N, C-alpha and C positions, 0 to 999 in steps of 0.2 A: 774309203772303199773297203769292202771285204776282201780277204785274201783269195777267195775263190774267183772273184772278178779279175784280180790281178793275174791269177793263174790262167784264166780264159784269154786274157789279153796277151800274155806271154805265149800261150799255145798258138794263137792266131798269127802272131808275128813270126814265131819259129816255123809254123807251117808254110808261110809264104817264103821264108828264107830257105827252107828245106827244098821246096819245089824249085825255086830259082837255081839253087846250087846243084840240085840233082840234074837239071837240064844242062847246066854248064859242064858237069862231070860226064854226062853222056856225050856231049858234043866234043869234049877233049879226050874221049876214050878212057876216062877214069884217072886222068893225070891229076885233076883237082878234086879229090874226094873228101878231103878233111873238112872243109866248111859244110858240106852236105851232112856228113856224120855228126858234126858238132850241133847243127841245128836240129837234126833228128833226135839226138839224145836230149837236148833241151826241151824239145816238143814232147817227147815221151815222159819226161820227168816233171813238167810244169803242173799238170793236173794233180798227180799224186801228192806232190809237195804242198800244193795249195789246200788239198783236202786234209792233209796231216796238220797243217797250221790251223785250219778251221776247227779241227777236233781238239787241238791243244787249247785254243781260245775258248771253246765251248766248255771244256772241263774246268778251266780256270773260272769261268763265269758261274758254273754250277757250284763250285766250292764256296763262293761268297754267300 
């Protein structure tokens, strides 16, 4: 599978985790924020990293 698809899969999984842990953080009045922040950072980074990997692979294919 292409890296962009893996990025979309990671984005979807992290989005679910972020929503879940954000709800838990709100219920616990912010006591458990770290997992929500972790999933949010992974969600925000998954698409740009996948696009960067796609560009690197595209450049390598063009050089051949």
